[in-house]
C-alpha positions in Angstrom: 299.9 109.9 144.5 296.1 109.3 144.6 295.0 106.7 142.0 291.3 107.1 142.9 290.8 108.6 139.4 292.1 107.8 135.9 295.9 108.3 135.7 297.7 108.4 132.3 301.2 106.8 132.6 303.9 107.2 130.0 306.3 104.2 129.8 309.9 104.8 128.9 313.3 103.2 129.3 315.2 106.4 128.8 315.5 109.0 131.5 316.0 111.6 128.8 312.4 111.1 127.7 311.0 112.1 131.1 310.6 115.9 130.5 308.7 115.4 127.3 306.5 112.6 128.8 305.5 114.8 131.7 303.9 117.3 129.3 301.4 114.6 128.2 301.1 112.1 131.2 300.2 112.2 134.9 302.9 109.7 135.7 306.1 108.4 134.1 307.0 104.7 134.4 310.6 103.7 133.8 310.8 100.1 132.4 313.8 98.1 131.6 311.8 95.8 129.3 311.2 98.7 127.0 314.9 99.1 126.4 316.1 98.1 122.9 318.1 94.9 122.9 321.1 96.6 121.2 321.3 99.2 124.0 321.4 96.4 126.6 324.1 94.5 124.7 326.4 97.6 124.7 325.9 98.0 128.5 327.3 94.5 129.3 
Protein backbone atom coordinates (compact mmCIF):
# COMPACT_ATOMS: atom_id res chain seq x y z
CA UNK A 1 0.00 0.00 0.00
CA UNK A 2 1.42 3.38 -1.01
CA UNK A 3 1.06 6.02 1.69
CA UNK A 4 2.53 8.82 -0.41
CA UNK A 5 -0.90 10.42 -0.44
CA UNK A 6 -3.60 10.96 2.17
CA UNK A 7 -5.15 7.68 3.32
CA UNK A 8 -8.39 7.57 5.30
CA UNK A 9 -8.33 4.70 7.81
CA UNK A 10 -11.37 3.37 9.64
CA UNK A 11 -10.66 1.91 13.10
CA UNK A 12 -12.71 -0.96 14.44
CA UNK A 13 -12.41 -3.80 16.91
CA UNK A 14 -15.09 -5.90 15.23
CA UNK A 15 -14.30 -7.86 12.07
CA UNK A 16 -17.99 -7.67 11.14
CA UNK A 17 -17.60 -3.89 10.61
CA UNK A 18 -14.99 -4.35 7.87
CA UNK A 19 -17.32 -4.53 4.81
CA UNK A 20 -19.16 -1.33 5.76
CA UNK A 21 -15.92 0.46 6.64
CA UNK A 22 -14.37 -0.36 3.25
CA UNK A 23 -17.15 1.59 1.54
CA UNK A 24 -15.93 4.78 3.25
CA UNK A 25 -12.21 4.27 3.96
CA UNK A 26 -9.03 3.44 2.07
CA UNK A 27 -7.78 1.18 4.87
CA UNK A 28 -9.26 -0.63 7.85
CA UNK A 29 -7.34 -0.79 11.14
CA UNK A 30 -8.30 -3.48 13.65
CA UNK A 31 -7.65 -2.28 17.20
CA UNK A 32 -8.09 -4.16 20.43
CA UNK A 33 -8.14 -0.93 22.43
CA UNK A 34 -11.42 0.00 20.69
CA UNK A 35 -13.13 -3.08 22.08
CA UNK A 36 -15.75 -2.38 24.76
CA UNK A 37 -14.65 -3.54 28.21
CA UNK A 38 -17.75 -5.70 28.66
CA UNK A 39 -16.89 -7.67 25.52
CA UNK A 40 -13.37 -8.29 26.81
CA UNK A 41 -14.70 -9.48 30.19
CA UNK A 42 -16.90 -12.10 28.50
CA UNK A 43 -13.95 -13.42 26.47
CA UNK A 44 -11.81 -14.28 29.55
